[in-house]
N, C-alpha and C positions, 0 to 999 in steps of 0.2 A: 499875772498869768493871763494869757489870751485863751479864752475858752474856745473849744471846738464849736460849741453852740451855746448861745445865750438867748433865752426867751423871757420876756417880761410883759405881763398883763395882756397876753394875746387874746384877742376876741375875733370870732368868726361866725357869721350866719350863713346857713344854706337854706335859701328860701325864707320861710317864716320862722324857722327854728334856729335858735342861738346854740350852736354846737360847741363852741369854746367861749368861756366866759371868765377871762382873767388868768389864763394859764401862764405859769412862770416856772422855769427850771433851767439848769445849765448842764452841759456835758464837758468834762475836762479832757485834756489831751491824753491819748492812749487809754481811755476809759471805755469799759462796756457799761452802758447805761440802759436800764430797762424801763419802758413805759407800759404799765399794765393797767387793766381795768375791764369791766364787763362790756359786752357788745353794746354799741351805741354810745359809749362814754366819751368819745372824741379822739381816740388814739390815732386812727387812720387819717382823720382830718388834720391832726397835728403834723403827722409825717408828711402829708401831701403839701402842707404849707411850707414846711422846711425844704421840701424837694422842689419848690417853686411851681408846683402844679396848681396851687390855689393861692390867691392873694389874701393878705390879712385885711381885716376891717379896721382894726386898731391894735395898738401895742407895738412892741419892738421884737424883731427877730434878727439876730446877727449870727452868721456862720463864719468862723475864723476871722472875725472882725468886719466882715462884709455885711451890709445891711440890706434886708429885703423890704420892699421889692425893687428898690432902685438899683441894686447891684446884682440882680438875679442872674445875669449872664456870667459874671465872675463866679458866683456861687456854684453854678452848674458845673464849672470846670474843676471844682474842688470836691464834689460829692458824688456818691453813687446811691441809687435808690432801687431796692428790690421789693416790689409790691407782693402781697400774699398771693395774688392770682396771676403772677407773671408766667409767661410761657416762652418757648423758643420756637424757631421755625422748624417744624417737624420733618420737612423734606430734606433738610440739611443734615450732614453728619456732625457729630459733636464738635470736632476740631474746626470744621467749616463754619459753624455758628460762632465759635470764639474768634475766628479770623474776621468774619463779617463785623462783629462788634469792635474788634481792635482797630480796624481801618476807619472807624468813625472817630477815633480818638487820637491817632498818631500816624506817623509816616510808615512806609513799607518796612523799613528796617526796625522801627520801634514796634510795629505790629508783630513782627516775628518774636521778639522778646516777650511781648505781652501775652501772646498765645502760649508760649513756653511756660510762662508763669501760671496762666489759667489752667493749662493741662495738668500741671503739678498740683494745683489747689483742688481741682475736681477729682484727681486720683481715680480715674475710671479705667486705667490700664488700656488694653487694646480696644475696649468698648468706646473710647473717645473717637474712633474711626467709624463707628456704626451710626446709622441714621437715628436721629433723635426720636422718631416715632416708635423705635424698638426699646426705648428706655423705660425702666420702672419709674415709679414716682420718686423714689429715693435718688436714683441716678439723675433724673431730671433736675431735682432740687440742688444736687451737688454741682451740676453744670451751671445752673443759674447763680448760685452763690459764687462760683468761680468767676462768672461773668461780672458780677458786682464788685469783686475784690481785686481782680487782675489789673484793673485800670489804675490802681494805687490811689484811691481817693483818700483825702485827709479825714473825711467823715463818711462812713457808710451807714445808710439808713435801711434797716432790714425789718420788714413787716412779716411776722410769723415765719421766720426762716426755716423751721423744721415742721411746719404744719402738716399733719397727716402722715408723718413718717413713723416707721417702726423704731424700736429702741436703738438698734445698732446704727441705723442711718441717722437718727437724730443725734446720737452721740458723736458721729463723725462730723456732722455739721457744726456742733458745738466746738469740737476740737479745731476745726478750720477757723472759726470766728475768733476763738480765744488766741490762736496763734497770730492772727492779723493784729489784734490789740497788742500783743507782746512785741510785735514788730513796729509798733508806733501809731497804728491807725486808731482813730476814735470810732466807736460803734454805738449807734442808737438803735435799739431793737424793741419791737413789740411782740409779746408772746402770751398765749393763754396757758402755757405750760409752766406752772409755778416752780417745779423742780428745776427746769431749765433756767429760769430767771435767777433762782437762788444760787445755782452752781456757777453761772457765768458772770453775773452782773456785779460791778463794784458798788454801784448805787442804783436805786429804784425810785420811781415816782408812780404813785397810784392815782389814776384819774377816774372821776365819776361825775357824770352829768356836766361835763365841760369844765370841771374844777380839779386842780391837784389837791387831793385830800390827805396825803401823807407822802413823805419822802425821806430817804436816808439809805445807809448801807443795809444789806440784809441783816447783819447782826444788830445794828441800831434799831431797826424796825421790830425784830423779834423781841428785843429787850423792852422796848417801849410798850408793846402790846402783850407782853408776857406770853408769847406764842412759841410753839415748838418749831414752826417752819413758816415760810412765806405764804403758803396756802392758808394757814390759820390767820395770819395777819390780814390777808385779802378778805377773808370771810368776816372778820371783825369790822374792818374799815367800811365794807360795803353794806353792812346791815343798817 
């Protein structure tokens, strides 16, 4: 099997702090994989390394068989990264923003199809033609998730995809991501929402202080820690 992502003994320092110290895990094709942990555990640093925004200090990171950092350019063509604090150009209309992004990836003809796909994913109805600065937080997040997925990445890296959303909007975002995985996309996501992680993820890795401290499917982890849910697993592991 060629993994969508394979990480072995990854280490990374930021200034004097060793943020990642021997992180290892893999993501399988068409899998939703959750990376969870407390603030400052190393989640976002890991995602930024995979997204080629940070270089590794040591260890091995392979995306679809391509090794970082020497094949970073090829990796960028295969992935999409949505940071937690991502934004869109607020003076553009929703569809204009999708068109702007699409033209960075493909030809005029290809961009038209990509925008059509993004519009369907966002599911904003006629509001796709309104300016982004009139959108609610939920609408903005749906537009950004659409931007991340419409390019058809083989691996989508999503940092807190439903952060700050109400129940209905968060549920819609989960549905969009789950459908992308069913269509063959591999998804790596980070989330503080333990219910979201338990509902969506095929497997989970818990990271703390730069180390992976537990990993497995939600059911495996609940059985291993005699826990009723992933929130209870998280609490036990992080104590």
